[in-house]
Every structure is written in structure tokens, then in C-alpha cells.
VOTORMI-722229 format. One record per residue (C-alpha): x, y, z. Coordinates in steps of 0.5 Angstrom, whole numbers, padded with zeros to 4 digits, always signed. Layout:
N
XYZ;...
This chain:
855
+0175+0308+0210;+0177+0304+0204;+0174+0298+0207;+0167+0302+0207;+0168+0305+0200;+0169+0298+0197;+0163+0295+0201;+0159+0301+0199;+0161+0300+0192;+0159+0293+0192;+0152+0295+0195;+0151+0300+0189;+0152+0295+0184;+0146+0291+0187;+0142+0297+0187;+0143+0299+0179;+0142+0291+0178;+0136+0291+0182;+0132+0297+0179;+0134+0294+0172;+0132+0287+0173;+0126+0288+0177;+0122+0292+0172;+0115+0289+0174;+0116+0283+0169;+0112+0277+0172;+0115+0272+0175;+0113+0265+0178;+0113+0265+0186;+0114+0258+0188;+0112+0256+0195;+0118+0254+0200;+0114+0248+0204;+0109+0244+0203;+0105+0239+0207;+0100+0233+0205;+0099+0228+0211;+0106+0229+0214;+0109+0235+0217;+0112+0241+0212;+0117+0239+0207;+0121+0243+0203;+0118+0245+0196;+0123+0245+0190;+0120+0248+0184;+0126+0247+0180;+0126+0239+0181;+0121+0236+0177;+0120+0230+0182;+0120+0234+0189;+0115+0239+0186;+0110+0234+0184;+0104+0232+0189;+0099+0226+0187;+0092+0228+0190;+0087+0222+0190;+0081+0220+0195;+0086+0218+0200;+0091+0223+0200;+0086+0229+0197;+0089+0235+0201;+0096+0239+0200;+0098+0245+0203;+0103+0250+0201;+0107+0255+0205;+0110+0261+0201;+0114+0264+0207;+0112+0271+0206;+0107+0275+0203;+0105+0274+0195;+0100+0276+0191;+0098+0275+0184;+0095+0269+0179;+0095+0262+0182;+0097+0257+0177;+0099+0249+0178;+0101+0245+0172;+0097+0238+0171;+0102+0233+0169;+0098+0227+0169;+0090+0225+0170;+0086+0219+0168;+0079+0223+0168;+0076+0230+0169;+0077+0232+0177;+0075+0238+0181;+0080+0242+0185;+0078+0247+0190;+0084+0252+0192;+0084+0256+0198;+0088+0262+0200;+0090+0266+0206;+0095+0270+0210;+0094+0265+0216;+0094+0258+0216;+0089+0257+0221;+0084+0260+0216;+0085+0255+0211;+0080+0250+0216;+0074+0255+0215;+0069+0255+0209;+0071+0262+0206;+0078+0262+0209;+0080+0269+0211;+0075+0272+0206;+0071+0274+0202;+0073+0281+0201;+0067+0285+0199;+0068+0292+0200;+0070+0293+0193;+0071+0290+0186;+0078+0291+0187;+0081+0288+0180;+0082+0282+0184;+0078+0276+0186;+0073+0277+0191;+0073+0270+0194;+0079+0266+0198;+0076+0260+0195;+0075+0258+0188;+0074+0251+0184;+0078+0249+0178;+0075+0244+0173;+0081+0240+0171;+0080+0236+0164;+0087+0235+0161;+0094+0236+0163;+0097+0243+0162;+0097+0249+0166;+0091+0251+0170;+0091+0259+0172;+0086+0263+0176;+0083+0268+0172;+0083+0273+0178;+0089+0276+0181;+0089+0273+0188;+0090+0278+0194;+0096+0278+0199;+0097+0271+0202;+0102+0266+0205;+0098+0260+0205;+0095+0256+0199;+0091+0249+0200;+0089+0245+0194;+0084+0239+0195;+0081+0234+0191;+0074+0234+0190;+0070+0227+0190;+0074+0221+0186;+0080+0220+0182;+0087+0222+0182;+0091+0228+0179;+0099+0229+0179;+0100+0237+0180;+0107+0240+0179;+0110+0247+0180;+0104+0250+0184;+0106+0257+0185;+0103+0265+0184;+0104+0268+0177;+0106+0275+0180;+0108+0282+0177;+0110+0284+0184;+0118+0285+0186;+0121+0280+0191;+0128+0283+0191;+0131+0281+0198;+0131+0286+0203;+0139+0287+0203;+0139+0288+0196;+0134+0294+0195;+0137+0301+0194;+0136+0303+0201;+0138+0298+0207;+0138+0299+0215;+0142+0294+0220;+0143+0295+0227;+0146+0291+0233;+0139+0289+0234;+0137+0283+0230;+0130+0284+0232;+0130+0291+0229;+0133+0289+0223;+0127+0285+0222;+0122+0290+0223;+0125+0295+0218;+0124+0289+0213;+0117+0289+0214;+0116+0295+0210;+0120+0294+0204;+0116+0287+0203;+0110+0290+0205;+0110+0295+0199;+0113+0290+0194;+0106+0287+0195;+0102+0293+0196;+0104+0297+0190;+0101+0295+0183;+0105+0296+0177;+0101+0300+0171;+0098+0294+0167;+0099+0289+0172;+0092+0289+0174;+0087+0287+0168;+0080+0288+0168;+0075+0283+0172;+0070+0283+0167;+0071+0280+0160;+0067+0284+0154;+0064+0280+0149;+0059+0281+0143;+0054+0277+0147;+0055+0282+0153;+0060+0282+0159;+0062+0275+0161;+0062+0275+0169;+0066+0270+0174;+0064+0270+0181;+0066+0277+0184;+0063+0283+0188;+0058+0286+0184;+0061+0292+0180;+0056+0298+0180;+0055+0303+0175;+0056+0310+0176;+0050+0312+0171;+0045+0311+0176;+0048+0314+0183;+0042+0319+0183;+0036+0314+0181;+0031+0312+0185;+0024+0308+0185;+0026+0305+0178;+0025+0298+0174;+0032+0295+0171;+0031+0290+0166;+0037+0286+0163;+0038+0279+0160;+0043+0274+0163;+0045+0267+0161;+0048+0263+0166;+0054+0259+0164;+0055+0256+0171;+0051+0256+0178;+0048+0263+0177;+0048+0270+0176;+0048+0276+0181;+0046+0284+0181;+0044+0289+0185;+0039+0295+0185;+0038+0301+0190;+0046+0300+0191;+0051+0305+0193;+0057+0306+0188;+0061+0302+0193;+0056+0296+0192;+0053+0297+0199;+0045+0295+0198;+0041+0289+0196;+0044+0283+0193;+0040+0278+0188;+0043+0272+0186;+0039+0267+0182;+0041+0260+0182;+0041+0255+0176;+0038+0248+0177;+0045+0245+0178;+0046+0240+0173;+0051+0234+0175;+0055+0235+0169;+0057+0243+0170;+0056+0244+0178;+0062+0244+0183;+0062+0238+0188;+0063+0244+0194;+0057+0248+0192;+0054+0251+0198;+0047+0249+0197;+0045+0252+0204;+0047+0258+0202;+0045+0258+0195;+0040+0253+0193;+0039+0251+0186;+0033+0254+0183;+0032+0260+0188;+0032+0267+0188;+0037+0269+0194;+0037+0276+0197;+0041+0279+0202;+0043+0286+0204;+0049+0289+0205;+0056+0288+0201;+0055+0280+0200;+0051+0274+0202;+0056+0273+0208;+0059+0277+0214;+0066+0279+0214;+0068+0282+0221;+0067+0290+0219;+0062+0289+0213;+0056+0286+0216;+0051+0283+0212;+0043+0282+0213;+0041+0274+0213;+0039+0272+0206;+0032+0271+0204;+0030+0265+0200;+0025+0265+0194;+0025+0258+0191;+0022+0258+0184;+0017+0253+0181;+0021+0253+0175;+0028+0251+0173;+0033+0256+0171;+0037+0252+0165;+0044+0254+0164;+0046+0256+0157;+0039+0259+0156;+0038+0267+0156;+0033+0270+0161;+0030+0277+0162;+0030+0279+0169;+0026+0285+0171;+0027+0288+0178;+0023+0294+0180;+0024+0298+0186;+0018+0301+0190;+0017+0304+0197;+0016+0297+0201;+0021+0293+0197;+0023+0290+0190;+0019+0286+0185;+0023+0281+0181;+0020+0277+0175;+0024+0272+0170;+0021+0272+0163;+0014+0271+0164;+0013+0268+0170;+0010+0271+0176;+0014+0276+0180;+0017+0275+0187;+0016+0281+0192;+0022+0282+0196;+0019+0286+0202;+0024+0291+0205;+0021+0289+0212;+0023+0282+0211;+0030+0284+0210;+0036+0286+0215;+0037+0293+0212;+0043+0297+0215;+0046+0303+0214;+0053+0303+0211;+0059+0307+0214;+0062+0309+0208;+0059+0309+0201;+0052+0306+0202;+0046+0308+0198;+0042+0315+0199;+0036+0311+0201;+0033+0304+0201;+0030+0305+0194;+0035+0310+0191;+0042+0308+0188;+0045+0305+0182;+0045+0298+0179;+0051+0293+0179;+0053+0286+0176;+0057+0280+0179;+0055+0273+0180;+0057+0269+0187;+0063+0265+0188;+0065+0260+0182;+0059+0262+0178;+0059+0264+0171;+0054+0268+0167;+0053+0273+0161;+0050+0280+0162;+0047+0284+0156;+0042+0289+0154;+0041+0293+0161;+0035+0298+0161;+0032+0302+0166;+0026+0305+0166;+0022+0311+0171;+0016+0309+0174;+0012+0313+0169;+0015+0308+0163;+0020+0313+0161;+0027+0310+0159;+0033+0313+0163;+0038+0308+0161;+0040+0303+0156;+0047+0299+0155;+0048+0293+0150;+0054+0291+0155;+0058+0289+0149;+0063+0295+0148;+0069+0296+0152;+0066+0303+0155;+0062+0299+0160;+0069+0298+0164;+0069+0305+0165;+0062+0306+0167;+0063+0300+0172;+0069+0302+0175;+0073+0295+0172;+0078+0298+0168;+0085+0295+0168;+0090+0299+0172;+0093+0305+0168;+0098+0308+0174;+0103+0305+0178;+0099+0305+0185;+0100+0303+0192;+0094+0300+0195;+0092+0300+0203;+0093+0293+0203;+0096+0287+0199;+0090+0283+0201;+0084+0288+0202;+0081+0293+0201;+0086+0294+0195;+0084+0301+0194;+0088+0307+0193;+0087+0310+0200;+0090+0317+0200;+0091+0318+0207;+0095+0312+0208;+0100+0314+0203;+0103+0318+0208;+0107+0312+0211;+0107+0308+0204;+0111+0314+0201;+0116+0314+0206;+0117+0306+0206;+0119+0307+0199;+0124+0312+0199;+0128+0309+0205;+0128+0302+0201;+0125+0300+0195;+0126+0307+0192;+0120+0306+0187;+0119+0313+0185;+0114+0311+0180;+0110+0308+0185;+0110+0315+0189;+0109+0320+0184;+0104+0315+0180;+0100+0314+0186;+0100+0322+0188;+0098+0323+0181;+0092+0318+0181;+0089+0322+0187;+0091+0329+0184;+0087+0327+0178;+0081+0326+0183;+0080+0332+0186;+0072+0335+0188;+0071+0340+0183;+0064+0343+0186;+0060+0342+0192;+0062+0342+0200;+0068+0338+0199;+0071+0343+0193;+0078+0342+0193;+0078+0335+0197;+0082+0329+0194;+0078+0323+0193;+0080+0319+0200;+0079+0312+0197;+0079+0311+0189;+0079+0304+0186;+0084+0302+0181;+0079+0301+0176;+0075+0307+0177;+0075+0313+0172;+0078+0320+0175;+0072+0323+0171;+0067+0320+0175;+0070+0323+0182;+0064+0327+0184;+0059+0321+0183;+0064+0316+0187;+0064+0322+0192;+0069+0319+0197;+0071+0325+0201;+0068+0324+0208;+0075+0323+0212;+0077+0330+0213;+0084+0329+0216;+0086+0324+0210;+0086+0331+0206;+0092+0333+0211;+0095+0326+0211;+0095+0326+0203;+0098+0333+0202;+0104+0331+0207;+0105+0326+0202;+0105+0330+0196;+0110+0335+0200;+0114+0329+0203;+0115+0327+0196;+0118+0334+0193;+0123+0334+0199;+0126+0327+0198;+0126+0327+0190;+0126+0335+0188;+0122+0333+0183;+0120+0340+0180;+0117+0338+0174;+0112+0334+0178;+0111+0340+0183;+0110+0345+0178;+0105+0341+0174;+0101+0340+0180;+0102+0346+0185;+0095+0349+0183;+0091+0343+0185;+0095+0342+0191;+0094+0349+0193;+0087+0349+0192;+0087+0342+0197;+0090+0346+0202;+0085+0352+0201;+0080+0347+0202;+0082+0345+0209;+0082+0352+0212;+0074+0353+0213;+0075+0347+0218;+0079+0352+0223;+0073+0354+0228;+0073+0361+0228;+0072+0361+0236;+0077+0356+0238;+0082+0357+0232;+0082+0349+0232;+0081+0344+0227;+0073+0343+0227;+0068+0338+0223;+0065+0344+0220;+0064+0339+0214;+0060+0333+0214;+0065+0327+0215;+0070+0325+0221;+0077+0326+0223;+0081+0319+0223;+0087+0322+0228;+0082+0325+0233;+0076+0329+0235;+0074+0335+0232;+0077+0341+0236;+0082+0337+0239;+0090+0336+0239;+0091+0331+0234;+0087+0334+0228;+0089+0341+0230;+0097+0339+0231;+0096+0335+0224;+0093+0341+0221;+0099+0345+0223;+0104+0340+0221;+0101+0340+0214;+0101+0348+0213;+0108+0348+0215;+0110+0343+0210;+0106+0346+0204;+0109+0353+0206;+0115+0350+0204;+0113+0348+0197;+0110+0355+0196;+0117+0358+0197;+0119+0353+0192;+0115+0355+0187;+0116+0362+0189;+0109+0364+0192;+0112+0367+0198;+0105+0370+0200;+0102+0364+0200;+0107+0361+0204;+0107+0367+0209;+0099+0366+0210;+0100+0359+0211;+0106+0360+0216;+0102+0365+0220;+0096+0360+0220;+0100+0355+0223;+0103+0359+0228;+0096+0362+0230;+0093+0354+0231;+0099+0352+0235;+0098+0358+0240;+0091+0356+0240;+0093+0349+0242;+0098+0351+0247;+0093+0356+0250;+0087+0351+0250;+0089+0344+0250;+0095+0344+0254;+0093+0341+0261;+0098+0342+0267;+0094+0338+0271;+0095+0332+0266;+0102+0334+0264;+0100+0333+0257;+0095+0335+0251;+0088+0334+0252;+0084+0330+0247;+0079+0336+0245;+0076+0342+0248;+0070+0337+0250;+0074+0332+0253;+0080+0335+0257;+0080+0330+0262;+0083+0325+0257;+0089+0325+0252;+0091+0321+0245;+0097+0318+0243;+0096+0322+0236;+0095+0328+0240;+0102+0327+0243;+0105+0325+0236;+0103+0331+0232;+0104+0336+0237;+0111+0334+0238;+0112+0333+0230;+0109+0339+0229;+0114+0343+0234;+0107+0345+0238;+0110+0342+0244;+0117+0345+0247;+0122+0340+0250;+0119+0340+0257;+0112+0339+0254;+0114+0333+0249;+0118+0330+0255;+0112+0331+0260;+0107+0328+0254;+0111+0322+0253;+0111+0320+0260;+0104+0321+0260;+0103+0316+0255;+0103+0310+0261;+0096+0312+0262;+0094+0309+0255;+0098+0303+0255;+0094+0297+0253;+0097+0290+0253;+0102+0290+0248;+0101+0297+0246;+0097+0304+0247;+0090+0305+0245;+0089+0311+0241;+0086+0315+0247;+0083+0316+0254;+0076+0315+0251;+0078+0309+0247;+0075+0302+0251;+0080+0298+0254;+0077+0291+0252;+0080+0285+0249;+0078+0287+0242;+0080+0294+0242;+0084+0295+0236;+0091+0298+0237;+0093+0302+0231;+0100+0301+0228;+0098+0306+0223;+0097+0312+0229;+0103+0309+0233;+0107+0310+0227;+0107+0317+0228;+0108+0316+0235;+0114+0312+0234;+0117+0318+0229;+0115+0323+0235;+0119+0319+0240;+0125+0318+0236;+0125+0326+0234;+0125+0327+0241;+0130+0322+0243;+0135+0325+0238;+0135+0332+0240;+0136+0330+0248;+0143+0330+0251;+0141+0325+0256;+0137+0318+0256;+0130+0318+0259;+0127+0313+0262;+0120+0315+0260;+0122+0316+0252;+0126+0309+0253;+0120+0306+0256;+0115+0308+0250;+0120+0306+0245;+0120+0299+0248;+0113+0299+0248;+0112+0300+0241;+0118+0296+0238;+0119+0290+0243;+0112+0289+0244;+0107+0292+0239;+0111+0291+0232;+0114+0285+0235;+0108+0281+0235;+0108+0282+0227;+0115+0278+0227;+0115+0273+0233;+0108+0269+0232;+0109+0264+0226;+0102+0263+0226;+0100+0270+0223;+0107+0272+0220;+0107+0274+0213;+0114+0278+0213;+0110+0284+0212;+0107+0289+0217;+0100+0289+0220;+0093+0293+0219;+0091+0292+0227;+0093+0288+0233;+0089+0286+0239;+0092+0288+0246;+0094+0281+0247;+0098+0281+0240;+0094+0277+0236;+0092+0281+0229;+0086+0285+0230;+0080+0285+0226;+0080+0277+0226;+0081+0275+0219;+0079+0281+0216;+0086+0284+0218;+0091+0286+0213;+0097+0282+0214;+0101+0287+0209;+0099+0294+0210;+0104+0299+0209;+0101+0304+0214;+0103+0299+0219;+0110+0299+0217;+0113+0306+0220;+0119+0303+0223;+0122+0302+0216;+0123+0310+0215;+0124+0311+0222;+0130+0307+0223;+0133+0310+0217;+0131+0317+0218;+0132+0317+0226;+0136+0311+0228;+0141+0311+0222;+0139+0318+0222;+0140+0320+0215;+0135+0326+0212;+0135+0331+0207;+0135+0338+0209;+0134+0341+0202;+0130+0338+0197;+0133+0332+0193;+0139+0331+0199;+0143+0336+0196;+0144+0338+0203;+0143+0333+0208;+0144+0331+0215;+0147+0325+0219;+0143+0326+0226;+0143+0319+0229;+0139+0317+0235;+0144+0314+0239;+0140+0314+0246;+0134+0310+0249;+0134+0304+0244;+0140+0300+0247;+0144+0299+0240;+0151+0299+0240;+0151+0300+0232;+0147+0302+0226;+0149+0302+0219;+0145+0303+0212;+0145+0306+0206;+0140+0312+0203;+0138+0312+0196;+0137+0320+0193;+0137+0323+0187;+0144+0325+0188;+0146+0318+0189;+0147+0313+0195;+0149+0316+0202;+0152+0311+0206;+0153+0311+0213;+0154+0308+0220;+0155+0309+0227;+0158+0305+0233;+0160+0305+0240;+0167+0303+0240;+0167+0304+0248;+0162+0307+0252;+0165+0314+0251;+0167+0313+0244;+0163+0313+0238;+0166+0312+0231;+0162+0315+0225;+0163+0314+0218;+0159+0317+0212;+0160+0317+0205;+0156+0322+0200;+0155+0323+0193;+0159+0329+0190;+0156+0335+0189;+0152+0334+0196;+0154+0337+0203;+0152+0335+0210;+0152+0336+0217;+0154+0330+0222;+0151+0332+0229;+0150+0329+0236;+0147+0333+0242;+0151+0330+0247;+0156+0333+0251;+0163+0332+0247;+0170+0332+0250;+0173+0332+0243;+0173+0329+0236;+0177+0328+0230;+0175+0328+0223;+0179+0324+0218;+0184+0324+0224;+0184+0331+0224;+0182+0334+0231;+0176+0338+0231;+0173+0344+0235;+0168+0343+0240;+0162+0347+0242;+0158+0347+0247;+0152+0345+0243;+0155+0338+0242;+0158+0335+0235;+0156+0339+0229;+0161+0337+0223;+0160+0340+0216;+0162+0335+0211;+0163+0335+0203;+0160+0329+0199;+0165+0326+0194;+0169+0322+0199;+0168+0319+0205;+0169+0322+0212;+0171+0318+0218;+0169+0321+0225;+0171+0319+0232;+0168+0322+0238;+0170+0322+0245;+0164+0324+0250;+0164+0327+0257;
């Protein structure tokens, strides 16, 4: 007992130090290794001789390995240079992507206050530091290539990052067990949120406002909110190309989906990069594509580009008036007084965007952004109706354009869905993210900052009134929530509300709860019309879809029950007993409806939906268990039935999901199942083969793929996987996606077993799951508002479990095991055994040592 206290006090000291010293100051992260012509070597950034590499025409490439995920502003120091040179930089999460023209990019779903492209070029003319203007999203690998002739000595290459990289064993929360593989799975979570959570002010605008207009570097065009409802208009602006070209959109969705116009310059030798893709963007040409960008990116298809060579030169440094007119058959583009180019809709490969597309091919807003490595000024934007009436005018010289075009610096500490992409504040994803943070980094500011960011973006009218925006961007203003209209994944509202409720349970932040209760309550009430009057189940009565399953199905209905249960507890906390009672009654009624209509005695599990009773889903099983819809027998049978969903290294989402080699296996949805399995296991008195097998599939196959393949490893959790264990979605996959990091909090809450039973851990439970995992011991620490709770359990022998728990003064806990207990001692004093297994009340302020003899 003394030993445990001393060790824990030392760990507590680390926590205090880390929270002070990692307060989001920027640091330089250096590579761990590098490679030129030979094999990878250690990179010693602090030793000048070994951190310098000379690039020449005969040794033109160096590759850097950062070991784990990192993001920020790429930098390198030029120590010596004879003549000006050009250096191409590539970035990727996997090494093999460095061989491809675009590496593992571009990322064109949003402007994202980051570099759209994973390839950029630097013109180096003198010694000194070279730094990218843009943040580069999450990466492990970086490659620098000298273009053309010359030589340059480069030292201290790195990433200037505002992200915390505290070692996982020095974080406020920690987990360790007898299985080193599980320990590495736990570590995926904190590394992921460290890179996916962005401190306030750490992401500056990608637009630079000047007296001559906005200066734009090559990036995904940022759309104006002012033109979302316009159609069949003429948009006129002035642009001066500094390098390569200028780019814009019209008739675009507010997410940037629509026709993309790139006007290229004459490519003068003195200013043109040697690696400019003259096939994709030829000189003196109007290039037009349709979609997000000019090139495809896995799930973001773009139509083939159409080329209009110009009969005149586009000179860099000159201002041009560019006019684009929309009509029912296409787009007419004129440059100064030259004859207009007509871009026929029939000649474009147009398609409908799944999210955020324009209302029609002729309706939608305008956007600005040059292509890769291009630079241009834009000013004096004017929009006219068909009858000549001026609808809009903006000189583009005021900082107000940043708000209008969604390019403001980030003002909240927020957690994104991925360190690499989409770099959006997806509300539903946060239901995993906040729990990873609570169990590891304990950055309360990131949790309440993200919640506040989304809470400020609640629909004020229309069919989605009360819903919270599902995917706002960091640079977007809350006052334009209705213009961005991002509400279509309906159960993301439920997932977000669970994160809101969970934050209160973990932190007991009464001020935050009371400040936002009316919004949260309205958010719940907005969901109630989704309950089908006939079936009593969750239905798609609003335009949109469910992410976790089908309408009138088990998964969204059980998730609805789970949400109402959690939010009812918050209603009680604010003294709104009538609302709590109403929501509890609704949850109970829906739970009854699920069991009455969706439980299949034939399948021994819950049907996927009323129209699909011959199939099941992993999310239906997960949420039925988590919400207590399933009794113990139903839960056990449903777990046994998971074998029908087995596909490769994991489980496909449902019976109706295809079983092909390109099927996406979801760590996000599997995370809910993992928690359900451990919750069920923790309440079981004997081992169960089906439960052990399902846990094994997830931990030793699905999540194992993230740590046992160095070619894909980033030290962080992935977004999707293919059945053979490769990252899903090809190069588009995010290798640092918090929604894939459920093992972190599941290990802490269920395997270590420490959870709050009242808000803020004033009362807590130590209920470890010691069955079905094959572990001989586990230990760790859990940060709480009261102080740190430290615990451990160990099989001293097959029949003897030793438990140690230390908790802050003023708290109370219960240590429980559902196993058949022969006897136990608490701090060497004999305890009274009951038939329900071990249940021992302990007080905080001291350590408790429990020795349990099993029957």
C-alpha cells in the first residue's frame, strides 16, 4: 500500500507539470529518422552535423520519418546555397504515398484553415529559415526534392506545431496491463486527440487581407455565404496573378462543390516552378472542372477537366477583369475585353454531391482559391442579376471577408474529426473524442470548447429547428449556421447530445450545464418528431439519413433510448423533473417497441429494421446493450449472432452491407460494440466463449491492424479499414481519427474499471472486467475534478485477485466484481461475503487494499 501511494504521488507530479508546460505553446517537432540513397538513419536535430543534408542533382531527395502523427507548419533551415533553387515538399501519413504525384492528397472537402495540397514548392534564394504559409494536416512522412540543378544544405527540418506531444505514460490519465498489445491500443487514443484537437488561435486564416485585395495562395476555394440563394447571375472580379494562376467558382454549394475555374498565366521561366503540371494546368488556359477540385480523391469524385486555350497571354503582375455569367446551358467567362469563352454544361461531367452541393447547376454562391502553388490577388467582386441589378459588391480589402468566406482564425479550442482531413468539427464524432480526452489528456478546454462551438450553431428555424450543425468548419461564423445548413445526418444530433451529457457526468460543470441547458433541451425536443407514430421507433421523418442504421431500425432507435436516458439525468440535475419524467417515459416506450417488434427469436438477435427483419447490425446489438434495451439473455444471444457479420479482420456494419474486399470496416461503429461487449462481460459471473471471441476479433484483429503494420502506422487511430487490414478509403483515409480510438476509454472505464456514479466522480465505482480478455493484471490512473483516482487489479493466483485503489479525499466509491467470492479482506480485515459477488464500499483520502478469494 505504501509503495502504491509513493508511485502514484510521483505520477501525480507528472500530471501537474504536464498541464502547465504543455499549455499549447508552439514547439518544433523534428523527425526521428531520415533517408537519402541508403537506409533510414537516426535524425539528431540538436546536433548540427547530423541534422544537415546537402541536396544536389546527384542526391536530390531526402525522406523524413516523424515516427508518429504530427501536424503544423513545415520548416527547414537553409545553411548554405550557391544559387537560387526550388525544393518540392511532399507530406503523407503513409510512406508509399510519397511516390504518387499528389502524395495522399489533395484534401478538397473544405478550406479547413490548412493546406489543401500535400505537395508544395519553395523558391529558395538565400540562407535562413524556410516555412510554409499553411498548416499541413497530420502526417508521419515528409520528402524534400531538389528540382533542377544546384545544391543546397538543409538543416533542422521539422514541423512547427501547436499540438501537444506529451508521452502517453506522462499524461493525466493512463492505462497499462499484462498485454503490451492492449497498452499500445490504449495509446492510440491520446496520440490521436493530441493531433486532432486545435488550441484557440493555433489555426490562422488561410487568406491574407491587404489594401490591394485578398492575397490567396493555392488552396481549396472558400465560398461566400452571401450568394447561397442566388442563381443565374453574373459575377465580376479583378485578379492579379503573382504566380501560375488564379481560381474561382460560381453556382457553388457553401461547402465548395460546383464548377471550378482556373485561369493560368503564361508561365514565365523566372517565376514558374519546374514541377508545374502543364498537362493538368497548361499555360494561358482556362481550365474548368466540376466537383470539389480538378482531380479525384477517392470519395470526392471530380469530373474530367475541360480546357480552353487562350489566344492571348495572361501576364503575371497585371490586373485582369474576369466576368462569369451563369445561364441554363452553361457558364460564359470573359477576360478583360477579349471574346467570352462558353463552358457548356453538356460538356462538363457534372454530378450531385452527397453533402453540401449547390441547389442546382445554375444556383449557388461564388468562391475563390487558386490551384496548387499558384498565388493571386482578388478584389472588387460584384454580382449582378440577369436584369442588371447589382446584388452584391465587395472590395475584398476588409477583414470582414474572412467571416463571409469562412476563413476566420479559429477562436475556440476544438477537436476535429481528423488531424489530416476533413479537419471539420463533426458533432457526432465527438461522442468518442470527449471520452478519449477524459481518459487520457484530460483537456477540459477542448471538451467544453468543442461543445460550445457546436452549441452556438443551432438551427433557429425551418425543418431542422433545434438541430445542431453536424460539420461546421473552424473558420465559419456561428451567425451563418442557417446558410451552411449542415444537419442532414439526423442521429449525429443524438450522438452530440450524448457527448454533452457525458461531459457533465465526467466534470460536473454546473455553470456550463445551466448556461447551455435551454439549447440542449431544445435539441432533444427537436428529435422527438423522429419517433414514428405507428411503430414507436426512430424514423426518417425529416430529410436526411441515419448514420448508425436504418430508419425504423434497432440501431437508431436504441441510440435514441440511450440519448433520452442520459439527457433525462441532466434534466434532473437542473431541477427539471417533469422533462426528466417525460423523456424517461418516452425512452421506456421506445425500448418496449424495440423488443416487441425488432427482437427476432429466429435470428437470436435484433432485426436490422422493420423492413429488414432477416438481417442484423453490429450497431443494433451495441446500442441495445448500452441502453439496457436488451436483457442479459438477449445480449448474450446477440453477441453470439455477431459471427454472421464477420468479415475479414472485423465485423461489417450490417447484414445488408456488402461483403467485398473494398467494404469499409468502421472502428467508429465498432467502438460502440466494444464498449457493449465489455459492459456485458463486466456484469457476467463466468467467462463466455462468444463474448471472448467478439472481443478478440475487435482488439486482436481490427484494431491490431493499426499497430502491427509499420507501412501504415502513425501511432494514432484510423478512420476505416478494409477486411484484409489495410487502411480503408485508400489514401483518403485519416490515420489520426478520434472516432476510431474507443479502446482508450473502454480500457480505462471497463478493463481498469473506474467510472463515475455521480457527476464529477464524487461517487465512483471500481468495477473491472476481469473475464474474457486473458489479462492477468491491469493498472492505471483516472483524472477527475476531485483529483486523480489510481487503481490496479491482479490475479495473484487463479483464485486470488489483489485490488488496490487510491482516491481523493471527500469521494466515496464501491469496488465490485460479479464473481462468486469465497472470502475477501479489506486492508487485512475480513469482510462479509454476499451472494451477489464482491461489493465493498471505500472512502477516498486513503488507499484501500483488497484481497479476494474466488470459489
